[in-house]
PLY file of the C-alpha trace (Angstrom):
ply
format ascii 1.0
element vertex 69
property float x
property float y
property float z
element edge 68
property int vertex1
property int vertex2
end_header
0.21 -0.51 21.42
-1.97 -2.48 19.01
-0.60 -5.03 16.53
-2.63 -5.86 13.43
-1.10 -8.74 11.51
-2.14 -8.29 7.91
-4.91 -6.10 6.64
-5.65 -7.86 3.38
-8.42 -9.03 1.10
-9.83 -11.76 3.34
-9.95 -9.53 6.42
-11.98 -6.97 4.49
-14.93 -9.37 4.24
-15.60 -8.59 7.91
-17.38 -5.31 8.58
-16.62 -5.72 12.30
-12.90 -5.92 11.48
-13.08 -2.81 9.28
-14.94 -0.87 12.00
-12.46 -2.00 14.66
-9.47 -0.93 12.54
-11.00 2.48 11.81
-11.89 3.00 15.47
-8.38 2.02 16.56
-6.80 4.35 14.00
-8.97 7.24 15.16
-8.13 6.79 18.85
-5.72 9.59 19.85
-2.36 8.45 21.16
-2.70 4.87 19.95
0.42 3.30 18.47
-0.29 0.61 15.89
2.08 -1.79 14.16
0.50 -3.60 11.25
1.08 -5.11 7.86
-0.61 -4.09 4.63
-0.05 -5.53 1.16
2.16 -3.89 -1.44
-0.11 -2.22 -4.02
-0.68 -4.43 -7.05
-3.79 -5.23 -9.02
-7.10 -3.97 -7.70
-6.72 -1.64 -4.73
-8.33 -2.44 -1.40
-10.30 0.53 -0.05
-9.34 0.23 3.64
-5.70 -0.46 2.78
-5.54 2.66 0.60
-7.32 4.68 3.30
-4.64 3.62 5.79
-1.78 4.12 3.33
-2.94 7.70 2.60
-3.29 8.83 6.23
-0.98 11.65 7.31
-0.22 9.92 10.60
0.93 6.62 9.03
4.59 5.77 8.49
5.32 2.96 6.07
8.33 0.68 6.10
8.99 -1.89 3.38
10.27 -5.27 4.49
12.29 -6.96 1.76
11.98 -10.74 1.33
15.49 -10.90 -0.13
17.32 -9.45 2.84
14.55 -9.59 5.47
15.45 -6.06 6.42
13.41 -2.91 6.90
14.03 -0.07 4.46
0 1
1 2
2 3
3 4
4 5
5 6
6 7
7 8
8 9
9 10
10 11
11 12
12 13
13 14
14 15
15 16
16 17
17 18
18 19
19 20
20 21
21 22
22 23
23 24
24 25
25 26
26 27
27 28
28 29
29 30
30 31
31 32
32 33
33 34
34 35
35 36
36 37
37 38
38 39
39 40
40 41
41 42
42 43
43 44
44 45
45 46
46 47
47 48
48 49
49 50
50 51
51 52
52 53
53 54
54 55
55 56
56 57
57 58
58 59
59 60
60 61
61 62
62 63
63 64
64 65
65 66
66 67
67 68
C-alpha cells in the first residue's frame, strides 16, 4: 500500500514527484490512498488525470462532520 498525502499545486512543481505518482499508479496490484483537491478554479493536469482514471475510487471527506461520504 502506498499513501500519498495531498497531490496539489505545490507538489506539481516537481517533475520527479509527477513521474513517481504516474509510475505508482501504473504498477499492477498497487493499492494507493491519497488526497486530491476538490475541483475549483483552474484544473491541475495530474489531479484531473487521476480523477478520471477508471481504477480510481473517490471519497469525499466533509469538514463539517469529518466523515467519509
